[in-house]
C-alpha positions as a Python dict, from the first residue, in 0.01 Angstrom:
ca = {
    (1, 'M'): (0, 0, 0),
    (2, 'G'): (178, -39, -333),
    (3, 'W'): (352, 300, -335),
    (4, 'A'): (710, 174, -307),
    (5, 'R'): (980, 324, -527),
    (6, 'T'): (1162, 90, -758),
    (7, 'G'): (1518, 102, -877),
    (8, 'A'): (1401, 52, -1234),
    (9, 'H'): (1572, 243, -1512),
    (10, 'F'): (1361, 519, -1662),
    (11, 'S'): (1382, 514, -2039),
    (12, 'G'): (1144, 799, -2118),
    (13, 'R'): (840, 581, -2055),
    (14, 'C'): (607, 533, -1763),
    (15, 'I'): (708, 260, -1527),
    (16, 'Q'): (462, 77, -1313),
    (17, 'S'): (530, -27, -956),
    (18, 'D'): (222, -205, -832),
    (19, 'S'): (-46, 64, -876),
    (20, 'L'): (188, 362, -912),
    (21, 'V'): (270, 487, -1260),
    (22, 'V'): (553, 739, -1298),
    (23, 'C'): (585, 924, -1628),
    (24, 'E'): (900, 1094, -1749),
    (25, 'V'): (901, 1467, -1819),
    (26, 'D'): (938, 1565, -2185),
    (27, 'P'): (1291, 1710, -2239),
    (28, 'E'): (1144, 2015, -2418),
    (29, 'L'): (915, 2075, -2120),
    (30, 'K'): (1211, 2044, -1879),
    (31, 'E'): (1390, 2321, -2070),
    (32, 'K'): (1075, 2538, -2078),
    (33, 'L'): (1032, 2495, -1700),
    (34, 'R'): (1397, 2586, -1642),
    (35, 'K'): (1357, 2909, -1844),
    (36, 'F'): (1023, 2985, -1677),
    (37, 'R'): (1189, 2956, -1337),
    (38, 'F'): (1430, 3238, -1424),
    (39, 'R'): (1189, 3464, -1614),
    (40, 'K'): (1228, 3835, -1547),
    (41, 'E'): (874, 3950, -1630),
    (42, 'T'): (656, 4066, -1342),
    (43, 'D'): (315, 3961, -1471),
    (44, 'N'): (133, 3643, -1372),
    (45, 'A'): (215, 3359, -1611),
    (46, 'A'): (129, 2991, -1628),
    (47, 'I'): (239, 2668, -1789),
    (48, 'I'): (-31, 2400, -1807),
    (49, 'M'): (91, 2042, -1849),
    (50, 'K'): (-79, 1711, -1913),
    (51, 'V'): (13, 1344, -1937),
    (52, 'D'): (42, 1228, -2297),
    (53, 'R'): (-82, 871, -2264),
    (54, 'E'): (53, 765, -2605),
    (55, 'R'): (408, 880, -2526),
    (56, 'Q'): (364, 816, -2152),
    (57, 'M'): (519, 1150, -2078),
    (58, 'V'): (432, 1479, -1908),
    (59, 'V'): (412, 1740, -2185),
    (60, 'L'): (329, 2107, -2232),
    (61, 'E'): (-37, 2174, -2304),
    (62, 'E'): (-52, 2554, -2304),
    (63, 'E'): (138, 2860, -2189),
    (64, 'F'): (-16, 3189, -2075),
    (65, 'Q'): (117, 3539, -2003),
    (66, 'N'): (-61, 3798, -1790),
    (67, 'I'): (-325, 3555, -1658),
    (68, 'S'): (-520, 3596, -1334),
    (69, 'P'): (-607, 3298, -1111),
    (70, 'E'): (-970, 3328, -1226),
    (71, 'E'): (-867, 3326, -1594),
    (72, 'L'): (-637, 3031, -1526),
    (73, 'K'): (-925, 2844, -1363),
    (74, 'S'): (-1130, 2875, -1682),
    (75, 'E'): (-845, 2717, -1884),
    (76, 'L'): (-841, 2398, -1675),
    (77, 'P'): (-1064, 2105, -1773),
    (78, 'E'): (-1331, 2028, -1514),
    (79, 'R'): (-1308, 1648, -1545),
    (80, 'Q'): (-941, 1584, -1623),
    (81, 'P'): (-631, 1629, -1411),
    (82, 'R'): (-367, 1887, -1504),
    (83, 'F'): (-41, 2018, -1366),
    (84, 'V'): (16, 2394, -1353),
    (85, 'V'): (326, 2597, -1277),
    (86, 'Y'): (209, 2948, -1198),
    (87, 'S'): (425, 3255, -1151),
    (88, 'Y'): (216, 3483, -934),
    (89, 'K'): (267, 3843, -826),
    (90, 'Y'): (214, 3820, -450),
    (91, 'E'): (182, 4130, -235),
    (92, 'H'): (273, 4059, 127),
    (93, 'E'): (97, 4226, 421),
    (94, 'D'): (409, 4434, 490),
    (95, 'G'): (403, 4578, 137),
    (96, 'R'): (678, 4360, -11),
    (97, 'V'): (614, 4203, -350),
    (98, 'S'): (741, 3859, -450),
    (99, 'Y'): (687, 3634, -749),
    (100, 'P'): (653, 3280, -613),
    (101, 'L'): (637, 2985, -848),
    (102, 'C'): (345, 2766, -745),
    (103, 'F'): (287, 2410, -854),
    (104, 'I'): (-86, 2338, -867),
    (105, 'F'): (-212, 1985, -919),
    (106, 'S'): (-569, 2003, -1046),
    (107, 'S'): (-717, 1664, -964),
    (108, 'P'): (-1093, 1696, -1012),
    (109, 'V'): (-1334, 1461, -842),
    (110, 'G'): (-1489, 1231, -1101),
    (111, 'C'): (-1199, 1181, -1342),
    (112, 'K'): (-1102, 828, -1448),
    (113, 'P'): (-910, 630, -1181),
    (114, 'E'): (-632, 522, -1420),
    (115, 'Q'): (-586, 883, -1531),
    (116, 'Q'): (-579, 989, -1166),
    (117, 'M'): (-308, 729, -1094),
    (118, 'M'): (-86, 843, -1383),
    (119, 'Y'): (-103, 1203, -1266),
    (120, 'A'): (-65, 1124, -896),
    (121, 'G'): (231, 899, -970),
    (122, 'S'): (402, 1157, -1191),
    (123, 'K'): (346, 1459, -967),
    (124, 'N'): (655, 1420, -746),
    (125, 'R'): (889, 1369, -1040),
    (126, 'L'): (755, 1685, -1205),
    (127, 'V'): (785, 1887, -881),
    (128, 'Q'): (1146, 1769, -843),
    (129, 'T'): (1225, 1843, -1209),
    (130, 'A'): (1085, 2196, -1178),
    (131, 'E'): (1253, 2239, -835),
    (132, 'L'): (939, 2379, -675),
    (133, 'T'): (851, 2402, -307),
    (134, 'K'): (507, 2565, -313),
    (135, 'V'): (294, 2265, -407),
    (136, 'F'): (-86, 2281, -385),
    (137, 'E'): (-372, 2059, -492),
    (138, 'I'): (-725, 2143, -594),
    (139, 'R'): (-1011, 1892, -623),
    (140, 'T'): (-1238, 2122, -822),
    (141, 'T'): (-1137, 2401, -1059),
    (142, 'D'): (-1372, 2633, -866),
    (143, 'D'): (-1117, 2630, -581),
    (144, 'L'): (-863, 2820, -789),
    (145, 'T'): (-925, 3182, -688),
    (146, 'E'): (-708, 3476, -593),
    (147, 'A'): (-822, 3445, -229),
    (148, 'W'): (-736, 3071, -218),
    (149, 'L'): (-390, 3132, -365),
    (150, 'Q'): (-316, 3420, -129),
    (151, 'E'): (-424, 3209, 168),
    (152, 'K'): (-195, 2923, 57),
    (153, 'L'): (98, 3158, 2),
    (154, 'S'): (51, 3330, 338),
    (155, 'F'): (209, 3022, 502),
    (156, 'F'): (536, 3100, 323),
    (157, 'R'): (705, 3409, 463),
}
């Protein structure tokens, strides 16, 4: 299938293993994700990331405070993949409130195959770097709604 891991050394560049391309995460982005993980604010916030093809690295595109899922949806390109880390105020059925960090891979139908491969190949490394467990994928930005997110989060108690 061509999805085997290699023991190659990562030197801040994408490496290619058959058809899989794995990009490094920008050190500044790693630090931003670490701080985001421990943020104390209780509003919804998002970090949108993209693959910088020149640097062959996952980098910060934009950051948002106090952003609803619907507002976030409008910030995502309809024809290009993006990675999102979203801190969401989630109200459980029993009245508890939590602030899960969600990793959302926006992988729209119709984007370029090589772009798709760079994002798909880099997703796991980014999830591991950000230490996230709630990982979701959308194939159209229209899927990103409050109802969709609440349904996804309902599987996590």
